[in-house]
N, C-alpha and C positions, 0 to 999 in steps of 0.2 A: 587393642588388637584382638580380633576374634579368630578362632581356629575352627574350621570345618573339616570333616572327614567323610568319605564315602564308606558306606558299610561293605563288608566283603561280599555279601549276597545282593547288593543293591541293583535294582534294574537300571537300564541305560538312561531312562528318563526320570529316575528318582533323584530328588535334590539331596545334597549332602546334609550331614547332621552337625548341628552346632555342639561342640564338645568342650571348649575351653576359652579363657579370655585372659587378657593382662592389660593393666592400665599403664601407659608410659607417661609419667608426670614430669613436668619440666625440672623438678629439683634433682632428678637422677642424672642429668647431663651437667657435669662439673666443668666441662671445657668446650672448646669449639669443635673439636673432632676427637674421636677415639672409638673405643669398642666396649660395649656393655653386655652382660649376660643377665637376663631377667627370667624369673620363673613364670610358668604358665599354669593358671589355676582352673581346675575342673569346674564346669558351669553348674553342675547339680550337686556335687559333694563337696565343693569349695576346698579342695586339697590340691597341692602341687603335683602336677602330672608330668612335668618336663621343663626343660629350659631352652631359650632361644638366644643366640648370639647376634648382636646388631652393630654393624659398623655405621657411624653417624657423622654427619657434618652440619653444623649450625651456621647459617649465614645471617649476620646481624647487620643493620644499616650503618653506614659510615657517618659518624657525627659531623655536623657542620657542613655537609655537602648536600645540595639540593638538586635533584634531577626531575625534569618533566619530559614530556613527549614532543616538545616543539622541535627538537633537532637531535638526531641520533645517527651515529655512524657504526653501531655495534654490528650490523650485518651488511654494511655497504661496502662495495668495491667497484670501481669503474671497470667494466669488462674489457675496455680497450687497453688497460694498463697491464701489460704482461712483460716478462723478461727484465724487470727493473733490477738495477744494481743497488745493494744495500751494504754499506761498509761494515763488515763484521768486526765489532770492537774498534771501529775506526779504520786504520789501515790494515788490521789483522794482528796476530800475536807478535808483538815485539819486532817490528818490520824495519829493515834497513833500506832506506830510500835511495834513489840514484846518486845523490850526492854524498853518500856514506853517512848520513845522519840517522842515528838509531832512535826510532820512535816507539815509545812504550804504548802498549795496548790500553784501551779504556782511559785515555787521557784526553784533555781538551785539544792539544795539538794534533793527536792522532785522528780525532773526530773531524777537526777543521781540514786536515790534509785529505781525508777521504772525500770530503765535499768538493775540495778543489780538484781532485783527480776524476770527478765525474759521478760520484755516488748520488743516487736520487734520494736515499734515505741513509741514516746511520744507526747501527744497532750497538747497544752497550748494556752491561749487566749492573743491576742495582741490588744492594742489600743493606741491612741496618747495622750501624755501629752499636756499641754498648749504650751510648746515650741516645739511641733511637733517632739517628740522623741518617737518612738515605744517602749512601755513598756509592760511587761507581767503581766496582772491582769484580773480577771474575771468580777467583778462587775463594774458598771458605777460610783458607789459612793464609797468614802473611809470613813470607820467608824473609828473614833479615840477619844481619851480621851482629854479633856481640864479641867484645874483647874477652878472651880467656887466657890470662897471663901473657905469654909472648906470641900468641897467634889468635886468628879470628876464627870464630866458631859460628856455624849456621844454626839457627833456631827458627821454629815456627810456632805461631800462636793463632788461635781462631779470631777472625775479624770481629765477631760479636763480643769478644772480651776486652776490646780496646775502645777508647773514646776517640772522637774524630781528631782531636789535637794530638793524641798519641800516635794515631796512624800517620798523620802528616809529618811527624817528626822522625819516623823510622827510616833508616837506611836500608831500603828494600832490595832484595835480590830478585833475579828472574830465573825462570826455568827455560833452558834452551829446548825449543821444540824438537830439534833433530836429535839431540844427545840425551834429552830427559834427565838433565842434571842441573844443579843450581849453581850459578856462577854470577859474579859481580859484573855488571855491565856499565859502560860509561854513558850515562845519560846526562842531560843538561840539568843538574840538580839545582841550579840557581835560577832557573826560569820556571815561574809558577805554572804555565800551561803544560810543562813537561812532567810535573810532579804527579805521582799516583795518588789515588784516593780522593779525586774531586767529589764534591758533593753534588747531588742531583740538582740542587738550586744553582750552583756555579755553572753547570753544563747548560741549563736553560738560559742563563744570562749570557754565555759566551757564544753559543751557536745561533746563527741568524734564524728568525721566525719562519723563513720560507723553506727551512730544512725540516723534513719529516723525522720523527723519532720511532725507532722500534726498541721499546724498553723491555728487557728481559728481567723479570722479577726472580731473583735467586732464592731458592728454598731447598735446603738440604733434603735429599731423598733417603728413605729407608732401603737399604739393599737387601737382597734375598737372604743373606747371611745375617740379617738383623742389625748390621752395623750402619751407622749414619754417615752420609758423604762428609768428607772433611774431618772425620774422626773426632767430632765435637758433639755437643748437645744442643738441641733446638731450645733456645731460651725464650722465644716469643710465642704468644698465642697467635694463631693464624689470622683471626679477625683483626687483632690489634695491628699486626705486621702489615696486612694489606691496607688497613685504614691510614696508617702513616704515609704509606707510599701514595695512595690516592689523594690524600690531603695535600701533599707536596706538589703533585702533578697538577691538580686543579688550581692550586694557588699560583703557579708560575707558568702554566701553559700558554696563556695569553692568545688563545686561538690557534696554536700550533697543532698540526695534525699528528696524531700519536697512535701507535699500535702497541698493545701490551702482550706479553707472551711469557710462558713458564713451562718447565718440565713437569711440574706437579699438577695433576688433574684437579685436585681440590682447590689449590690456589687459583687456577683458571676459573673454576666455578665461582669463587668468591669475587674475583675481578669482573666477571660477567654480571653477576646479580647484585652487586653493590652499586652499580652505575650503569647508565645506558648510553653513554656518550662515546667512549672509546672502544674499539673492536678488540677482541682477544684471540690469540693464536695458541694452540696447544702444541708443544714441541714433543716429537717422538724420539725415542732413544735408539731402538734397533741395535742393541749391544753387539759390537764386533767380537769376533772370536777372542776368547781369553779375558774379556772384561766381565764384571759381575752385574747381572741385571738388577733392576729395581724390584722390590717386593710387590709394589703395585703394578699389576699387569697392564694397566691402560697405556702407559708410554713405551712399553717394550716392543711393540710392533706397529707398523704403519696401519694395519687393519684396525686394531683396537683403538688407535688414536683417532681414526676417522669415525668410528662408531661413537666414541666419547664426545668428539667435537659436534656431531650431529645431535646427540642426546642433550647436551648442555647448550645448544644453540650458539656455538662459537662461530667466529668469522671463518676460521680454517685451521690448517696445521702447518708445522715446520718439520721437514723430514731431513734425514741425512742424505747427502748427495750420493754416497757410495751405495746406499740402498736403492735409490731410484735408478742409478745407472745399471744395477744388476737386474732389475726387472722394471722396465719402463712402463709396463701395463698398470702399475700401481698408481701412476699419476691420474689415469682416467677414473679409478676407483674413488678418488677424492673429488675431482673436478665434476664428474657426473652427478655427485650428490650435492652440488652447489657450493662447495667449499673452496676457499682461497688456499693456494698451496705455495709455500716458501720452501727453499732448501738451504742448508748450512753446511759448514765445514768443507768449503770448496778449495782444496789444494790442487784442483784439476787443471790441466792445460787448457788453452783457449778452445780447442776443438770440442772438449767435453762440455764446456760451458755453452757453446753453440748448440749442442744436443739438447741441453736442459731448456734452452729458450725455444727450440722447435717443439719440444713436448708440451708447451703452453704453461710452464711454471710462471706464476705471477711475479715472483721476485727471487733473487739469488743473493744469499749472504756471502759476499765475496771478501776473501782475506787480503788479497794483493791488488788493491785498486789501481795501482801504478801500471799493472800488467793487463788490465782490461782495456777494451776499445774505448777510445776517448770520444764518446758521443754524449753530449749533454742534452737531456730532455727534461721536461717538466714532471717532477715526481707525482705520485698519485695523490699525496697530501700537500703538494707545493702550491701555495696561493700565488697567482700570477700578479706581479707588481702593478701592471697597468690596470688590473681589474679590482684589486683589494689593497688599499692603503693600510698602514698600521692602525690608523683611527677606525677604519671599518672592521678590522679584525677584533679590536677591543670592544667595539659595539656589539659584534656578533656574540662574543663571550658573555657580555653583560645581559644580553637578552635571553640567550639560550641556556645559560648555566647560572641562575640567580642564586647566589650564596645566602645563607641565613645568618652567618656570623660576620662581624666587621672585619675580622682577620682575612676574609676571603673576598674582599673588595678588590677587583682587578684595576690595575693602573692602566 
């Protein structure tokens, strides 16, 4: 790293003076991301004249995954596909259906129900358990009941502190969205598809191949007050975390059309540069009044999210519905730059959803699929049955994504 300065009396056409340097050697980077402070050495007296602070992110290749340029959807979107319905966590947060059946979010039954109700794609959240297995769950903490003498006590523990078998054995509580309080709900605990914490592999096996996936990679954000989301500690290295997710996706996708997304800008960068097959969306936060913004400014506004998506060559962004409805001109800011635009957290009535579709949004992450218009269309990643059989899908995967390791041979 070379440092040049202009002299105080330098002429307009006079070049700058070479004054200092520093060598950034690989051994000073001890992890995948962080911040380092390095000294700057004077070029002629060889003494330290100052320091520079550097934020860094190292992207390493994912082991056992082979990508070439034969087929890639990283920047592809059919321009005719707009206004698609995406089932947000399936049917939405703990939704009561018309027949009074309580459906838990991010479960197999909720994802299936969203498809039956007309969703073109389904969205769900994925994070790692303690034994590094991708599991489907939204919150970073699990709320559950424990017996304390003569009464039940509510406790919470970070998801990353529990093994998969421990998570599946918990008697989990739910947070009522309206009351923001924890209560025990009557779910069908004896039916596997109703149980929380399904693994990503189980979801791939349970949902038909013709259904597209919008997989949100959960990664705890550092807040502006320096606290971490979920009040826990990040126990995984970013490269290892993303590698495990991608390995599972590549192993079980079998030609399914998939979109990846995340609130964390660096995780989006890792997802983008570790593979060139699946597109990546950057989710913006636009913190509502009273909430604590992230320390990283990139997801904190729609404008900075658009700039980051352009810089990292992502497919597009996902914005809050409330932000878009407050200033609809922001949609053009993204679309005019060639970005695909989704919106999420839609508790809006049908007329608001109609407004979003008229604005040209490519997809709407909809919470209550039972209340949307019942029009079944071919999703943007849905392979039509009359054109592509399962054998053709598998052949496409074998040709376009040749794995190097026997464990990644596609069935």
